[in-house]
LUMKETOR-291658 format. One line per 3 residues: their letters; for each residue x, y, z of N, C-alpha, C, O. Coordinates in Angstrom, 2 decimals, padded with zeros to 5 digits. Layout:
# LUMKETOR-291658
a = X Y Z X Y Z X Y Z X Y Z ~ ...;
***
This chain:
# LUMKETOR-291658
xxx = -000.77 -041.11 -007.20 -001.44 -042.38 -007.40 -001.81 -043.03 -006.06 -002.84 -043.70 -005.95 ~ -000.97 -042.80 -005.06 -001.24 -043.37 -003.74 -002.56 -042.85 -003.18 -003.30 -043.60 -002.54 ~ -002.86 -041.56 -003.42 -004.12 -040.99 -002.94 -005.32 -041.71 -003.56 -006.33 -041.93 -002.89;
xxx = -005.20 -042.08 -004.83 -006.30 -042.80 -005.49 -006.54 -044.16 -004.84 -007.68 -044.56 -004.63 ~ -005.47 -044.86 -004.52 -005.63 -046.16 -003.88 -006.19 -046.02 -002.47 -006.92 -046.89 -002.00 ~ -005.83 -044.93 -001.78 -006.38 -044.71 -000.44 -007.89 -044.49 -000.49 -008.61 -045.00 000.37;
xxx = -008.38 -043.73 -001.48 -009.82 -043.53 -001.55 -010.54 -044.78 -002.06 -011.71 -044.99 -001.75 ~ -009.83 -045.60 -002.84 -010.43 -046.86 -003.30 -010.75 -047.75 -002.10 -011.74 -048.48 -002.12 ~ -009.92 -047.70 -001.07 -010.19 -048.47 000.15 -011.44 -047.97 000.87 -012.00 -048.69 001.69;
xxx = -011.87 -046.74 000.55 -013.09 -046.18 001.13 -014.28 -046.34 000.17 -015.32 -045.71 000.35 ~ -014.10 -047.18 -000.84 -015.12 -047.41 -001.87 -015.44 -046.16 -002.67 -016.59 -045.92 -003.03 ~ -014.41 -045.36 -002.94 -014.56 -044.16 -003.76 -013.60 -044.23 -004.94 -012.56 -044.90 -004.88;
xxx = -013.96 -043.55 -006.02 -013.08 -043.47 -007.18 -013.28 -042.12 -007.86 -014.39 -041.58 -007.85 ~ -012.22 -041.58 -008.44 -012.27 -040.32 -009.17 -011.97 -040.62 -010.63 -011.00 -041.31 -010.95 ~ -012.80 -040.07 -011.51 -012.56 -040.19 -012.94 -012.44 -038.79 -013.53 -013.31 -037.95 -013.33;
xxx = -011.35 -038.54 -014.24 -011.12 -037.26 -014.89 -011.00 -037.52 -016.39 -010.28 -038.42 -016.82 ~ -011.72 -036.71 -017.18 -011.72 -036.91 -018.63 -011.81 -035.57 -019.33 -012.40 -034.63 -018.80 ~ -011.23 -035.46 -020.53 -011.36 -034.20 -021.26 -012.77 -034.04 -021.81 -013.43 -035.02 -022.17;
xxx = -013.22 -032.81 -021.86 -014.54 -032.53 -022.43 -014.39 -032.37 -023.94 -013.55 -031.60 -024.41 ~ -015.19 -033.10 -024.69 -015.09 -033.01 -026.14 -015.98 -031.91 -026.71 -015.90 -031.60 -027.90 ~ -016.81 -031.31 -025.87 -017.74 -030.29 -026.34 -017.21 -028.87 -026.22 -017.94 -027.91 -026.49;
xxx = -015.96 -028.70 -025.81 -015.43 -027.35 -025.65 -014.17 -027.19 -026.48 -013.41 -028.14 -026.68 ~ -013.95 -025.99 -026.96 -012.74 -025.72 -027.73 -011.57 -025.34 -026.84 -010.44 -025.23 -027.32 ~ -011.83 -025.13 -025.56 -010.77 -024.72 -024.63 -010.12 -025.90 -023.91 -009.35 -025.69 -022.97;
xxx = -010.41 -027.12 -024.34 -009.81 -028.31 -023.74 -010.04 -028.38 -022.24 -009.11 -028.61 -021.47 ~ -011.28 -028.20 -021.83 -011.62 -028.28 -020.41 -011.69 -029.74 -019.97 -011.80 -030.65 -020.79 ~ -011.62 -029.92 -018.66 -011.66 -031.25 -018.05 -012.89 -031.39 -017.17 -013.36 -030.43 -016.58;
xxx = -013.41 -032.61 -017.11 -014.58 -032.96 -016.29 -014.14 -033.99 -015.26 -013.30 -034.85 -015.56 ~ -014.69 -033.91 -014.07 -014.37 -034.88 -013.02 -015.65 -035.45 -012.43 -016.66 -034.75 -012.31 ~ -015.60 -036.72 -012.07 -016.71 -037.38 -011.38 -016.15 -038.14 -010.19 -015.10 -038.78 -010.28;
xxx = -016.87 -038.07 -009.09 -016.53 -038.85 -007.89 -017.57 -039.95 -007.77 -018.77 -039.67 -007.69 ~ -017.12 -041.18 -007.77 -018.00 -042.34 -007.68 -017.89 -043.00 -006.32 -016.83 -042.98 -005.69 ~ -018.99 -043.56 -005.87 -019.00 -044.33 -004.62 -019.58 -045.70 -004.92 -020.60 -045.84 -005.60;
xxx = -018.91 -046.71 -004.42 -019.37 -048.08 -004.64 -020.49 -048.40 -003.66 -020.34 -048.25 -002.45 ~ -021.62 -048.85 -004.22 -022.77 -049.26 -003.43 -023.14 -050.64 -003.90 -023.60 -050.84 -005.03 ~ -022.94 -051.60 -003.03 -023.11 -053.02 -003.38 -022.17 -053.35 -004.53 -020.95 -053.23 -004.37;
xxx = -022.69 -053.76 -005.67 -021.83 -054.16 -006.79 -021.73 -053.08 -007.86 -021.17 -053.32 -008.93 ~ -022.25 -051.88 -007.59 -022.27 -050.83 -008.60 -021.51 -049.58 -008.14 -021.46 -049.28 -006.94 ~ -020.94 -048.88 -009.10 -020.32 -047.59 -008.84 -021.32 -046.51 -009.24 -021.71 -046.42 -010.40;
xxx = -021.72 -045.68 -008.28 -022.71 -044.64 -008.50 -022.04 -043.26 -008.39 -021.27 -043.03 -007.46 ~ -022.34 -042.34 -009.33 -021.74 -041.01 -009.21 -022.31 -040.24 -008.02 -023.52 -040.18 -007.83 ~ -021.41 -039.67 -007.23 -021.80 -038.85 -006.09 -021.78 -037.38 -006.45 -022.66 -036.62 -006.05;
xxx = -020.77 -036.96 -007.22 -020.61 -035.56 -007.61 -019.93 -035.50 -008.97 -019.11 -036.36 -009.30 ~ -020.28 -034.49 -009.75 -019.59 -034.22 -011.01 -019.38 -032.71 -011.12 -020.15 -031.92 -010.57 ~ -018.35 -032.34 -011.84 -018.05 -030.92 -012.04 -017.23 -030.80 -013.32 -016.47 -031.71 -013.66;
xxx = -017.37 -029.70 -014.01 -016.63 -029.48 -015.25 -015.99 -028.12 -015.26 -016.12 -027.34 -014.31 ~ -015.30 -027.83 -016.36 -014.71 -026.51 -016.56 -013.31 -026.34 -016.02 -012.86 -025.20 -015.85 ~ -012.61 -027.42 -015.74 -011.25 -027.31 -015.20 -010.25 -027.10 -016.33 -010.38 -027.70 -017.40;
xxx = -009.26 -026.26 -016.09 -008.23 -025.97 -017.11 -007.28 -027.13 -017.31 -006.80 -027.37 -018.42 ~ -006.99 -027.87 -016.22 -006.06 -029.00 -016.32 -006.65 -030.20 -015.59 -007.55 -030.07 -014.76 ~ -006.12 -031.37 -015.92 -006.54 -032.58 -015.22 -006.18 -032.49 -013.75 -006.93 -032.95 -012.89;
xxx = -005.02 -031.90 -013.45 -004.59 -031.77 -012.05 -005.55 -030.89 -011.26 -005.84 -031.18 -010.10 ~ -006.06 -029.83 -011.88 -007.06 -028.99 -011.21 -008.30 -029.80 -010.86 -008.87 -029.64 -009.79 ~ -008.70 -030.68 -011.77 -009.88 -031.51 -011.54 -009.65 -032.48 -010.38 -010.51 -032.64 -009.52;
xxx = -008.49 -033.12 -010.36 -008.17 -034.04 -009.26 -008.09 -033.29 -007.92 -008.59 -033.78 -006.91 ~ -007.47 -032.12 -007.92 -007.37 -031.33 -006.69 -008.75 -030.99 -006.15 -009.00 -031.12 -004.95 ~ -009.65 -030.56 -007.04 -011.02 -030.26 -006.62 -011.70 -031.50 -006.03 -012.32 -031.42 -004.97;
xxx = -011.57 -032.64 -006.70 -012.23 -033.87 -006.26 -011.71 -034.31 -004.88 -012.51 -034.66 -004.01 ~ -010.39 -034.30 -004.69 -009.86 -034.68 -003.38 -010.32 -033.71 -002.30 -010.59 -034.12 -001.17 ~ -010.42 -032.44 -002.64 -010.92 -031.46 -001.69 -012.38 -031.72 -001.32 -012.75 -031.59 -000.16;
xxx = -013.20 -032.10 -002.31 -014.59 -032.41 -002.03 -014.72 -033.63 -001.13 -015.55 -033.67 -000.23 ~ -013.89 -034.63 -001.38 -013.92 -035.84 -000.55 -013.57 -035.48 000.89 -014.22 -035.95 001.82 ~ -012.54 -034.66 001.06 -012.14 -034.25 002.41 -013.20 -033.36 003.06 -013.55 -033.56 004.23;
xxx = -013.71 -032.38 002.32 -014.63 -031.40 002.86 -016.02 -032.00 003.11 -016.60 -031.80 004.17 ~ -016.52 -032.72 002.14 -017.89 -033.27 002.23 -017.94 -034.58 003.03 -019.02 -035.05 003.38 ~ -016.79 -035.14 003.32 -016.73 -036.43 004.04 -017.53 -037.50 003.29 -018.29 -038.26 003.88;
x = -017.32 -037.52 001.98 -018.03 -038.51 001.14 -017.55 -039.90 001.53 -018.00 -040.89 000.96;
***
């Protein structure tokens, strides 16, 4: 949870949600960036087996892409 608050200070947020269109219970992740008064999606990705896999990918993208 601490990692989420750290990225919030950088005007970033990660949202992870289950996909309702798959029978394999996949997870979808979105990375949002705050621009003025709005949160705009920067990246999205799907097909994760677990919510933790989705969060791991998102934190890696933030570190790698320097979002």
